[in-house]
Predicted model as a PDB file, atoms N, CA, C, CB and O in Angstrom, pLDDT in the B-factor column:
MODEL        1                                                                  
ATOM      1  N   MET A   1     101.248  92.180  61.124  1.00 45.00           N  
ATOM      2  CA  MET A   1     101.291  93.622  61.344  1.00 45.00           C  
ATOM      3  C   MET A   1     102.484  93.940  62.226  1.00 45.00           C  
ATOM      4  CB  MET A   1      99.969  94.140  61.987  1.00 45.00           C  
ATOM      5  O   MET A   1     102.728  93.234  63.204  1.00 45.00           O  
ATOM      6  N   ASP A   2     103.231  94.982  61.904  1.00 48.00           N  
ATOM      7  CA  ASP A   2     104.376  95.387  62.705  1.00 48.00           C  
ATOM      8  C   ASP A   2     103.910  96.074  63.977  1.00 48.00           C  
ATOM      9  CB  ASP A   2     105.298  96.312  61.902  1.00 48.00           C  
ATOM     10  O   ASP A   2     102.978  96.878  63.957  1.00 48.00           O  
ATOM     11  N   ASN A   3     104.564  95.752  65.082  1.00 47.00           N  
ATOM     12  CA  ASN A   3     104.246  96.396  66.352  1.00 47.00           C  
ATOM     13  C   ASN A   3     105.119  97.638  66.496  1.00 47.00           C  
ATOM     14  CB  ASN A   3     104.458  95.416  67.553  1.00 47.00           C  
ATOM     15  O   ASN A   3     106.178  97.587  67.123  1.00 47.00           O  
ATOM     16  N   LEU A   4     104.681  98.742  65.924  1.00 54.00           N  
ATOM     17  CA  LEU A   4     105.448  99.973  65.925  1.00 54.00           C  
ATOM     18  C   LEU A   4     105.168 100.847  67.137  1.00 54.00           C  
ATOM     19  CB  LEU A   4     105.168 100.742  64.679  1.00 54.00           C  
ATOM     20  O   LEU A   4     105.958 101.734  67.458  1.00 54.00           O  
ATOM     21  N   ASN A   5     104.062 100.609  67.805  1.00 52.00           N  
ATOM     22  CA  ASN A   5     103.653 101.434  68.935  1.00 52.00           C  
ATOM     23  C   ASN A   5     104.366 100.957  70.195  1.00 52.00           C  
ATOM     24  CB  ASN A   5     102.115 101.391  69.124  1.00 52.00           C  
ATOM     25  O   ASN A   5     104.306  99.776  70.537  1.00 52.00           O  
ATOM     26  N   THR A   6     105.040 101.871  70.884  1.00 73.00           N  
ATOM     27  CA  THR A   6     105.719 101.511  72.126  1.00 73.00           C  
ATOM     28  C   THR A   6     105.084 102.216  73.315  1.00 73.00           C  
ATOM     29  CB  THR A   6     107.208 101.854  72.042  1.00 73.00           C  
ATOM     30  O   THR A   6     105.707 102.351  74.368  1.00 73.00           O  
ATOM     31  N   GLN A   7     103.864 102.658  73.150  1.00 86.00           N  
ATOM     32  CA  GLN A   7     103.149 103.364  74.206  1.00 86.00           C  
ATOM     33  C   GLN A   7     102.875 102.421  75.380  1.00 86.00           C  
ATOM     34  CB  GLN A   7     101.829 103.954  73.666  1.00 86.00           C  
ATOM     35  O   GLN A   7     102.570 101.246  75.178  1.00 86.00           O  
ATOM     36  N   GLU A   8     102.985 102.944  76.615  1.00 90.00           N  
ATOM     37  CA  GLU A   8     102.621 102.173  77.806  1.00 90.00           C  
ATOM     38  C   GLU A   8     101.487 102.907  78.514  1.00 90.00           C  
ATOM     39  CB  GLU A   8     103.854 101.975  78.764  1.00 90.00           C  
ATOM     40  O   GLU A   8     101.539 104.119  78.717  1.00 90.00           O  
ATOM     41  N   ILE A   9     100.465 102.143  78.882  1.00 91.00           N  
ATOM     42  CA  ILE A   9      99.284 102.710  79.528  1.00 91.00           C  
ATOM     43  C   ILE A   9      99.088 102.034  80.870  1.00 91.00           C  
ATOM     44  CB  ILE A   9      98.022 102.547  78.640  1.00 91.00           C  
ATOM     45  O   ILE A   9      99.096 100.806  80.957  1.00 91.00           O  
ATOM     46  N   SER A  10      98.912 102.829  81.920  1.00 92.00           N  
ATOM     47  CA  SER A  10      98.606 102.296  83.244  1.00 92.00           C  
ATOM     48  C   SER A  10      97.123 101.998  83.328  1.00 92.00           C  
ATOM     49  CB  SER A  10      99.031 103.283  84.359  1.00 92.00           C  
ATOM     50  O   SER A  10      96.293 102.793  82.886  1.00 92.00           O  
ATOM     51  N   VAL A  11      96.796 100.854  83.895  1.00 91.00           N  
ATOM     52  CA  VAL A  11      95.413 100.409  84.029  1.00 91.00           C  
ATOM     53  C   VAL A  11      95.105 100.239  85.508  1.00 91.00           C  
ATOM     54  CB  VAL A  11      95.163  99.080  83.247  1.00 91.00           C  
ATOM     55  O   VAL A  11      95.866  99.601  86.236  1.00 91.00           O  
ATOM     56  N   LEU A  12      94.001 100.804  85.950  1.00 91.00           N  
ATOM     57  CA  LEU A  12      93.565 100.641  87.329  1.00 91.00           C  
ATOM     58  C   LEU A  12      92.699  99.391  87.453  1.00 91.00           C  
ATOM     59  CB  LEU A  12      92.793 101.890  87.810  1.00 91.00           C  
ATOM     60  O   LEU A  12      92.040  99.012  86.485  1.00 91.00           O  
ATOM     61  N   PRO A  13      92.682  98.746  88.607  1.00 87.00           N  
ATOM     62  CA  PRO A  13      91.869  97.536  88.772  1.00 87.00           C  
ATOM     63  C   PRO A  13      90.408  97.734  88.414  1.00 87.00           C  
ATOM     64  CB  PRO A  13      91.964  97.052  90.184  1.00 87.00           C  
ATOM     65  O   PRO A  13      89.767  96.800  87.931  1.00 87.00           O  
ATOM     66  N   GLU A  14      89.864  98.920  88.636  1.00 88.00           N  
ATOM     67  CA  GLU A  14      88.450  99.149  88.318  1.00 88.00           C  
ATOM     68  C   GLU A  14      88.193  99.258  86.811  1.00 88.00           C  
ATOM     69  CB  GLU A  14      87.967 100.414  89.008  1.00 88.00           C  
ATOM     70  O   GLU A  14      87.038  99.294  86.388  1.00 88.00           O  
ATOM     71  N   ASN A  15      89.269  99.311  85.986  1.00 88.00           N  
ATOM     72  CA  ASN A  15      89.121  99.364  84.529  1.00 88.00           C  
ATOM     73  C   ASN A  15      89.168  97.980  83.881  1.00 88.00           C  
ATOM     74  CB  ASN A  15      90.206 100.236  83.935  1.00 88.00           C  
ATOM     75  O   ASN A  15      89.183  97.878  82.655  1.00 88.00           O  
ATOM     76  N   LEU A  16      89.190  96.929  84.676  1.00 88.00           N  
ATOM     77  CA  LEU A  16      89.219  95.562  84.144  1.00 88.00           C  
ATOM     78  C   LEU A  16      87.810  95.088  83.854  1.00 88.00           C  
ATOM     79  CB  LEU A  16      89.914  94.602  85.130  1.00 88.00           C  
ATOM     80  O   LEU A  16      86.897  95.555  84.534  1.00 88.00           O  
ATOM     81  N   PRO A  17      87.554  94.211  82.916  1.00 89.00           N  
ATOM     82  CA  PRO A  17      88.533  93.526  82.082  1.00 89.00           C  
ATOM     83  C   PRO A  17      89.141  94.470  81.054  1.00 89.00           C  
ATOM     84  CB  PRO A  17      87.891  92.336  81.382  1.00 89.00           C  
ATOM     85  O   PRO A  17      88.502  95.421  80.604  1.00 89.00           O  
ATOM     86  N   LEU A  18      90.367  94.191  80.700  1.00 91.00           N  
ATOM     87  CA  LEU A  18      91.155  95.036  79.814  1.00 91.00           C  
ATOM     88  C   LEU A  18      90.969  94.632  78.360  1.00 91.00           C  
ATOM     89  CB  LEU A  18      92.629  94.971  80.192  1.00 91.00           C  
ATOM     90  O   LEU A  18      90.983  93.449  78.022  1.00 91.00           O  
ATOM     91  N   TYR A  19      90.795  95.633  77.509  1.00 91.00           N  
ATOM     92  CA  TYR A  19      90.755  95.362  76.071  1.00 91.00           C  
ATOM     93  C   TYR A  19      91.427  96.510  75.329  1.00 91.00           C  
ATOM     94  CB  TYR A  19      89.290  95.166  75.576  1.00 91.00           C  
ATOM     95  O   TYR A  19      91.554  97.619  75.848  1.00 91.00           O  
ATOM     96  N   CYS A  20      91.852  96.219  74.105  1.00 90.00           N  
ATOM     97  CA  CYS A  20      92.467  97.227  73.252  1.00 90.00           C  
ATOM     98  C   CYS A  20      91.766  97.189  71.907  1.00 90.00           C  
ATOM     99  CB  CYS A  20      94.005  96.988  73.097  1.00 90.00           C  
ATOM    100  O   CYS A  20      91.472  96.115  71.383  1.00 90.00           O  
ATOM    101  N   SER A  21      91.498  98.361  71.348  1.00 83.00           N  
ATOM    102  CA  SER A  21      90.898  98.432  70.013  1.00 83.00           C  
ATOM    103  C   SER A  21      91.687  99.367  69.116  1.00 83.00           C  
ATOM    104  CB  SER A  21      89.441  98.896  70.100  1.00 83.00           C  
ATOM    105  O   SER A  21      91.177  99.833  68.097  1.00 83.00           O  
ATOM    106  N   GLY A  22      92.913  99.639  69.485  1.00 79.00           N  
ATOM    107  CA  GLY A  22      93.792 100.481  68.681  1.00 79.00           C  
ATOM    108  C   GLY A  22      94.472 101.520  69.533  1.00 79.00           C  
ATOM    109  O   GLY A  22      93.992 101.858  70.615  1.00 79.00           O  
ATOM    110  N   PRO A  23      95.581 102.027  69.055  1.00 70.00           N  
ATOM    111  CA  PRO A  23      96.363 102.966  69.858  1.00 70.00           C  
ATOM    112  C   PRO A  23      95.620 104.234  70.237  1.00 70.00           C  
ATOM    113  CB  PRO A  23      97.594 103.334  69.124  1.00 70.00           C  
ATOM    114  O   PRO A  23      95.858 104.790  71.309  1.00 70.00           O  
ATOM    115  N   ASP A  24      94.723 104.701  69.376  1.00 68.00           N  
ATOM    116  CA  ASP A  24      93.962 105.914  69.692  1.00 68.00           C  
ATOM    117  C   ASP A  24      92.511 105.593  70.021  1.00 68.00           C  
ATOM    118  CB  ASP A  24      94.023 106.898  68.524  1.00 68.00           C  
ATOM    119  O   ASP A  24      91.710 106.499  70.247  1.00 68.00           O  
ATOM    120  N   ASN A  25      92.168 104.307  70.050  1.00 61.00           N  
ATOM    121  CA  ASN A  25      90.821 103.839  70.345  1.00 61.00           C  
ATOM    122  C   ASN A  25      89.758 104.522  69.502  1.00 61.00           C  
ATOM    123  CB  ASN A  25      90.518 104.049  71.794  1.00 61.00           C  
ATOM    124  O   ASN A  25      88.650 104.786  69.969  1.00 61.00           O  
ATOM    125  N   GLU A  26      90.108 104.804  68.256  1.00 64.00           N  
ATOM    126  CA  GLU A  26      89.152 105.386  67.326  1.00 64.00           C  
ATOM    127  C   GLU A  26      88.621 104.288  66.424  1.00 64.00           C  
ATOM    128  CB  GLU A  26      89.797 106.526  66.492  1.00 64.00           C  
ATOM    129  O   GLU A  26      89.390 103.492  65.884  1.00 64.00           O  
ATOM    130  N   GLN A  27      87.330 104.246  66.263  1.00 65.00           N  
ATOM    131  CA  GLN A  27      86.698 103.172  65.514  1.00 65.00           C  
ATOM    132  C   GLN A  27      87.153 103.112  64.060  1.00 65.00           C  
ATOM    133  CB  GLN A  27      85.208 103.328  65.568  1.00 65.00           C  
ATOM    134  O   GLN A  27      87.281 102.019  63.508  1.00 65.00           O  
ATOM    135  N   TRP A  28      87.395 104.233  63.438  1.00 65.00           N  
ATOM    136  CA  TRP A  28      87.702 104.251  62.013  1.00 65.00           C  
ATOM    137  C   TRP A  28      89.108 103.762  61.698  1.00 65.00           C  
ATOM    138  CB  TRP A  28      87.525 105.638  61.476  1.00 65.00           C  
ATOM    139  O   TRP A  28      89.341 103.258  60.599  1.00 65.00           O  
ATOM    140  N   ASN A  29      90.063 103.895  62.632  1.00 66.00           N  
ATOM    141  CA  ASN A  29      91.425 103.489  62.315  1.00 66.00           C  
ATOM    142  C   ASN A  29      91.981 102.451  63.284  1.00 66.00           C  
ATOM    143  CB  ASN A  29      92.319 104.692  62.304  1.00 66.00           C  
ATOM    144  O   ASN A  29      93.181 102.178  63.270  1.00 66.00           O  
ATOM    145  N   GLY A  30      91.143 101.879  64.110  1.00 73.00           N  
ATOM    146  CA  GLY A  30      91.601 100.908  65.089  1.00 73.00           C  
ATOM    147  C   GLY A  30      91.664  99.502  64.520  1.00 73.00           C  
ATOM    148  O   GLY A  30      91.349  99.269  63.353  1.00 73.00           O  
ATOM    149  N   HIS A  31      92.070  98.590  65.352  1.00 85.00           N  
ATOM    150  CA  HIS A  31      92.081  97.179  64.988  1.00 85.00           C  
ATOM    151  C   HIS A  31      90.914  96.507  65.700  1.00 85.00           C  
ATOM    152  CB  HIS A  31      93.447  96.498  65.360  1.00 85.00           C  
ATOM    153  O   HIS A  31      90.238  97.159  66.497  1.00 85.00           O  
ATOM    154  N   PRO A  32      90.656  95.244  65.445  1.00 87.00           N  
ATOM    155  CA  PRO A  32      89.553  94.576  66.151  1.00 87.00           C  
ATOM    156  C   PRO A  32      89.771  94.637  67.667  1.00 87.00           C  
ATOM    157  CB  PRO A  32      89.424  93.100  65.687  1.00 87.00           C  
ATOM    158  O   PRO A  32      90.906  94.581  68.142  1.00 87.00           O  
ATOM    159  N   ARG A  33      88.686  94.751  68.410  1.00 88.00           N  
ATOM    160  CA  ARG A  33      88.792  94.769  69.870  1.00 88.00           C  
ATOM    161  C   ARG A  33      89.286  93.410  70.334  1.00 88.00           C  
ATOM    162  CB  ARG A  33      87.422  95.122  70.538  1.00 88.00           C  
ATOM    163  O   ARG A  33      88.727  92.374  69.974  1.00 88.00           O  
ATOM    164  N   VAL A  34      90.339  93.427  71.136  1.00 92.00           N  
ATOM    165  CA  VAL A  34      90.909  92.201  71.662  1.00 92.00           C  
ATOM    166  C   VAL A  34      91.026  92.349  73.181  1.00 92.00           C  
ATOM    167  CB  VAL A  34      92.299  91.894  71.007  1.00 92.00           C  
ATOM    168  O   VAL A  34      91.561  93.339  73.681  1.00 92.00           O  
ATOM    169  N   PHE A  35      90.518  91.347  73.905  1.00 94.00           N  
ATOM    170  CA  PHE A  35      90.639  91.352  75.354  1.00 94.00           C  
ATOM    171  C   PHE A  35      92.014  90.816  75.722  1.00 94.00           C  
ATOM    172  CB  PHE A  35      89.512  90.509  76.020  1.00 94.00           C  
ATOM    173  O   PHE A  35      92.480  89.830  75.150  1.00 94.00           O  
ATOM    174  N   LEU A  36      92.661  91.475  76.685  1.00 93.00           N  
ATOM    175  CA  LEU A  36      94.035  91.161  77.040  1.00 93.00           C  
ATOM    176  C   LEU A  36      94.113  90.664  78.478  1.00 93.00           C  
ATOM    177  CB  LEU A  36      94.933  92.386  76.847  1.00 93.00           C  
ATOM    178  O   LEU A  36      93.673  91.363  79.390  1.00 93.00           O  
ATOM    179  N   PRO A  37      94.659  89.481  78.700  1.00 90.00           N  
ATOM    180  CA  PRO A  37      94.791  88.960  80.058  1.00 90.00           C  
ATOM    181  C   PRO A  37      96.028  89.524  80.750  1.00 90.00           C  
ATOM    182  CB  PRO A  37      94.854  87.433  80.037  1.00 90.00           C  
ATOM    183  O   PRO A  37      97.122  89.516  80.185  1.00 90.00           O  
ATOM    184  N   LEU A  38      95.852  90.006  81.956  1.00 81.00           N  
ATOM    185  CA  LEU A  38      96.981  90.458  82.763  1.00 81.00           C  
ATOM    186  C   LEU A  38      97.407  89.327  83.684  1.00 81.00           C  
ATOM    187  CB  LEU A  38      96.617  91.733  83.581  1.00 81.00           C  
ATOM    188  O   LEU A  38      96.583  88.500  84.075  1.00 81.00           O  
ATOM    189  N   GLY A  39      98.679  89.284  84.031  1.00 67.00           N  
ATOM    190  CA  GLY A  39      99.170  88.257  84.938  1.00 67.00           C  
ATOM    191  C   GLY A  39      98.669  88.469  86.354  1.00 67.00           C  
ATOM    192  O   GLY A  39      98.184  89.548  86.693  1.00 67.00           O  
ATOM    193  N   LYS A  40      98.786  87.443  87.176  1.00 62.00           N  
ATOM    194  CA  LYS A  40      98.342  87.521  88.573  1.00 62.00           C  
ATOM    195  C   LYS A  40      99.213  88.480  89.370  1.00 62.00           C  
ATOM    196  CB  LYS A  40      98.363  86.132  89.225  1.00 62.00           C  
ATOM    197  O   LYS A  40     100.371  88.719  89.029  1.00 62.00           O  
ATOM    198  N   GLY A  41      98.640  89.023  90.432  1.00 54.00           N  
ATOM    199  CA  GLY A  41      99.385  89.855  91.367  1.00 54.00           C  
ATOM    200  C   GLY A  41      99.478  91.304  90.936  1.00 54.00           C  
ATOM    201  O   GLY A  41      98.730  91.771  90.077  1.00 54.00           O  
ATOM    202  N   GLU A  42     100.416  92.003  91.555  1.00 52.00           N  
ATOM    203  CA  GLU A  42     100.601  93.423  91.270  1.00 52.00           C  
ATOM    204  C   GLU A  42     101.560  93.615  90.110  1.00 52.00           C  
ATOM    205  CB  GLU A  42     101.114  94.161  92.508  1.00 52.00           C  
ATOM    206  O   GLU A  42     102.406  92.760  89.846  1.00 52.00           O  
ATOM    207  N   SER A  43     101.431  94.716  89.433  1.00 61.00           N  
ATOM    208  CA  SER A  43     102.309  95.127  88.336  1.00 61.00           C  
ATOM    209  C   SER A  43     102.344  94.145  87.182  1.00 61.00           C  
ATOM    210  CB  SER A  43     103.693  95.323  88.848  1.00 61.00           C  
ATOM    211  O   SER A  43     103.373  93.998  86.522  1.00 61.00           O  
ATOM    212  N   GLY A  44     101.236  93.475  86.931  1.00 83.00           N  
ATOM    213  CA  GLY A  44     101.157  92.635  85.743  1.00 83.00           C  
ATOM    214  C   GLY A  44     101.149  93.521  84.514  1.00 83.00           C  
ATOM    215  O   GLY A  44     100.726  94.675  84.577  1.00 83.00           O  
ATOM    216  N   SER A  45     101.614  92.987  83.399  1.00 89.00           N  
ATOM    217  CA  SER A  45     101.574  93.754  82.161  1.00 89.00           C  
ATOM    218  C   SER A  45     101.321  92.813  80.994  1.00 89.00           C  
ATOM    219  CB  SER A  45     102.889  94.544  81.953  1.00 89.00           C  
ATOM    220  O   SER A  45     101.555  91.607  81.078  1.00 89.00           O  
ATOM    221  N   VAL A  46     100.836  93.395  79.904  1.00 92.00           N  
ATOM    222  CA  VAL A  46     100.544  92.631  78.696  1.00 92.00           C  
ATOM    223  C   VAL A  46     100.694  93.578  77.510  1.00 92.00           C  
ATOM    224  CB  VAL A  46      99.102  91.993  78.745  1.00 92.00           C  
ATOM    225  O   VAL A  46     100.461  94.780  77.631  1.00 92.00           O  
ATOM    226  N   VAL A  47     101.088  93.022  76.359  1.00 92.00           N  
ATOM    227  CA  VAL A  47     101.264  93.800  75.138  1.00 92.00           C  
ATOM    228  C   VAL A  47     100.189  93.379  74.148  1.00 92.00           C  
ATOM    229  CB  VAL A  47     102.693  93.602  74.535  1.00 92.00           C  
ATOM    230  O   VAL A  47      99.936  92.189  73.961  1.00 92.00           O  
ATOM    231  N   CYS A  48      99.560  94.361  73.516  1.00 93.00           N  
ATOM    232  CA  CYS A  48      98.554  94.085  72.496  1.00 93.00           C  
ATOM    233  C   CYS A  48      99.238  93.463  71.278  1.00 93.00           C  
ATOM    234  CB  CYS A  48      97.786  95.385  72.100  1.00 93.00           C  
ATOM    235  O   CYS A  48     100.206  94.025  70.764  1.00 93.00           O  
ATOM    236  N   PRO A  49      98.749  92.309  70.809  1.00 93.00           N  
ATOM    237  CA  PRO A  49      99.388  91.667  69.661  1.00 93.00           C  
ATOM    238  C   PRO A  49      99.158  92.411  68.341  1.00 93.00           C  
ATOM    239  CB  PRO A  49      98.884  90.254  69.531  1.00 93.00           C  
ATOM    240  O   PRO A  49      99.867  92.157  67.368  1.00 93.00           O  
ATOM    241  N   TYR A  50      98.191  93.315  68.289  1.00 90.00           N  
ATOM    242  CA  TYR A  50      97.907  94.058  67.060  1.00 90.00           C  
ATOM    243  C   TYR A  50      98.741  95.329  66.937  1.00 90.00           C  
ATOM    244  CB  TYR A  50      96.439  94.410  66.999  1.00 90.00           C  
ATOM    245  O   TYR A  50      99.354  95.574  65.898  1.00 90.00           O  
ATOM    246  N   CYS A  51      98.764  96.137  67.997  1.00 89.00           N  
ATOM    247  CA  CYS A  51      99.388  97.456  67.876  1.00 89.00           C  
ATOM    248  C   CYS A  51     100.634  97.635  68.737  1.00 89.00           C  
ATOM    249  CB  CYS A  51      98.395  98.509  68.236  1.00 89.00           C  
ATOM    250  O   CYS A  51     101.343  98.629  68.581  1.00 89.00           O  
ATOM    251  N   GLY A  52     100.916  96.704  69.634  1.00 91.00           N  
ATOM    252  CA  GLY A  52     102.120  96.790  70.443  1.00 91.00           C  
ATOM    253  C   GLY A  52     102.000  97.655  71.677  1.00 91.00           C  
ATOM    254  O   GLY A  52     102.987  97.825  72.393  1.00 91.00           O  
ATOM    255  N   THR A  53     100.831  98.212  71.956  1.00 91.00           N  
ATOM    256  CA  THR A  53     100.650  99.004  73.172  1.00 91.00           C  
ATOM    257  C   THR A  53     100.813  98.102  74.382  1.00 91.00           C  
ATOM    258  CB  THR A  53      99.260  99.699  73.188  1.00 91.00           C  
ATOM    259  O   THR A  53     100.229  97.019  74.439  1.00 91.00           O  
ATOM    260  N   ARG A  54     101.615  98.549  75.361  1.00 92.00           N  
ATOM    261  CA  ARG A  54     101.808  97.794  76.595  1.00 92.00           C  
ATOM    262  C   ARG A  54     100.885  98.365  77.658  1.00 92.00           C  
ATOM    263  CB  ARG A  54     103.295  97.838  77.064  1.00 92.00           C  
ATOM    264  O   ARG A  54     100.842  99.576  77.877  1.00 92.00           O  
ATOM    265  N   TYR A  55     100.154  97.482  78.311  1.00 93.00           N  
ATOM    266  CA  TYR A  55      99.272  97.861  79.417  1.00 93.00           C  
ATOM    267  C   TYR A  55      99.864  97.309  80.699  1.00 93.00           C  
ATOM    268  CB  TYR A  55      97.812  97.334  79.200  1.00 93.00           C  
ATOM    269  O   TYR A  55     100.231  96.136  80.772  1.00 93.00           O  
ATOM    270  N   ARG A  56      99.956  98.171  81.719  1.00 92.00           N  
ATOM    271  CA  ARG A  56     100.536  97.788  82.998  1.00 92.00           C  
ATOM    272  C   ARG A  56      99.509  98.041  84.099  1.00 92.00           C  
ATOM    273  CB  ARG A  56     101.856  98.572  83.273  1.00 92.00           C  
ATOM    274  O   ARG A  56      98.929  99.123  84.185  1.00 92.00           O  
ATOM    275  N   LEU A  57      99.292  97.036  84.933  1.00 90.00           N  
ATOM    276  CA  LEU A  57      98.352  97.167  86.040  1.00 90.00           C  
ATOM    277  C   LEU A  57      98.946  98.054  87.112  1.00 90.00           C  
ATOM    278  CB  LEU A  57      97.986  95.791  86.620  1.00 90.00           C  
ATOM    279  O   LEU A  57     100.067  97.822  87.564  1.00 90.00           O  
ATOM    280  N   ASP A  58      98.207  99.062  87.519  1.00 88.00           N  
ATOM    281  CA  ASP A  58      98.624  99.982  88.569  1.00 88.00           C  
ATOM    282  C   ASP A  58      97.761  99.700  89.789  1.00 88.00           C  
ATOM    283  CB  ASP A  58      98.499 101.482  88.111  1.00 88.00           C  
ATOM    284  O   ASP A  58      96.729 100.341  89.987  1.00 88.00           O  
ATOM    285  N   GLY A  59      98.178  98.751  90.596  1.00 84.00           N  
ATOM    286  CA  GLY A  59      97.423  98.329  91.764  1.00 84.00           C  
ATOM    287  C   GLY A  59      97.331  96.820  91.798  1.00 84.00           C  
ATOM    288  O   GLY A  59      97.993  96.130  91.022  1.00 84.00           O  
ATOM    289  N   LYS A  60      96.520  96.314  92.689  1.00 79.00           N  
ATOM    290  CA  LYS A  60      96.371  94.869  92.852  1.00 79.00           C  
ATOM    291  C   LYS A  60      95.111  94.403  92.127  1.00 79.00           C  
ATOM    292  CB  LYS A  60      96.313  94.483  94.357  1.00 79.00           C  
ATOM    293  O   LYS A  60      94.042  94.996  92.272  1.00 79.00           O  
ATOM    294  N   MET A  61      95.250  93.345  91.355  1.00 73.00           N  
ATOM    295  CA  MET A  61      94.135  92.811  90.585  1.00 73.00           C  
ATOM    296  C   MET A  61      93.169  92.063  91.501  1.00 73.00           C  
ATOM    297  CB  MET A  61      94.645  91.884  89.468  1.00 73.00           C  
ATOM    298  O   MET A  61      93.599  91.244  92.314  1.00 73.00           O  
ATOM    299  N   PRO A  62      91.870  92.335  91.378  1.00 67.00           N  
ATOM    300  CA  PRO A  62      90.885  91.559  92.132  1.00 67.00           C  
ATOM    301  C   PRO A  62      90.983  90.088  91.748  1.00 67.00           C  
ATOM    302  CB  PRO A  62      89.453  92.091  91.881  1.00 67.00           C  
ATOM    303  O   PRO A  62      91.301  89.768  90.603  1.00 67.00           O  
ATOM    304  N   HIS A  63      90.715  89.200  92.684  1.00 63.00           N  
ATOM    305  CA  HIS A  63      90.903  87.761  92.454  1.00 63.00           C  
ATOM    306  C   HIS A  63      90.073  87.226  91.311  1.00 63.00           C  
ATOM    307  CB  HIS A  63      90.571  86.997  93.697  1.00 63.00           C  
ATOM    308  O   HIS A  63      90.489  86.253  90.681  1.00 63.00           O  
ATOM    309  N   HIS A  64      88.919  87.803  91.002  1.00 56.00           N  
ATOM    310  CA  HIS A  64      88.067  87.269  89.949  1.00 56.00           C  
ATOM    311  C   HIS A  64      88.517  87.681  88.546  1.00 56.00           C  
ATOM    312  CB  HIS A  64      86.650  87.717  90.174  1.00 56.00           C  
ATOM    313  O   HIS A  64      87.865  87.315  87.567  1.00 56.00           O  
ATOM    314  N   HIS A  65      89.614  88.432  88.423  1.00 48.00           N  
ATOM    315  CA  HIS A  65      90.112  88.830  87.108  1.00 48.00           C  
ATOM    316  C   HIS A  65      91.407  88.126  86.744  1.00 48.00           C  
ATOM    317  CB  HIS A  65      90.319  90.323  87.062  1.00 48.00           C  
ATOM    318  O   HIS A  65      92.060  88.511  85.774  1.00 48.00           O  
ATOM    319  N   TYR A  66      91.791  87.117  87.486  1.00 48.00           N  
ATOM    320  CA  TYR A  66      93.029  86.405  87.155  1.00 48.00           C  
ATOM    321  C   TYR A  66      92.907  85.726  85.811  1.00 48.00           C  
ATOM    322  CB  TYR A  66      93.371  85.375  88.234  1.00 48.00           C  
ATOM    323  O   TYR A  66      91.857  85.190  85.456  1.00 48.00           O  
ATOM    324  N   ALA A  67      93.999  85.759  85.069  1.00 47.00           N  
ATOM    325  CA  ALA A  67      94.044  85.132  83.745  1.00 47.00           C  
ATOM    326  C   ALA A  67      94.195  83.629  83.859  1.00 47.00           C  
ATOM    327  CB  ALA A  67      95.191  85.708  82.917  1.00 47.00           C  
ATOM    328  O   ALA A  67      94.251  82.936  82.844  1.00 47.00           O  
TER     329      ALA A  67                                                      
ENDMDL                                                                          
END                                                                             
């Protein structure tokens, strides 16, 4: 699948664990739900392998959510 979506979404630590189910998160047109690991520390980011949406951590990740 082509990664055509270049959207970036800020994620707060309280929204972890992080998952993506499509760019609009609509069940009828989304992709399978995939959990995405963020890197350690502040400002970690990860790109969804299905839709290309980039998620960026806005804050410090709690220690129990390290990838």
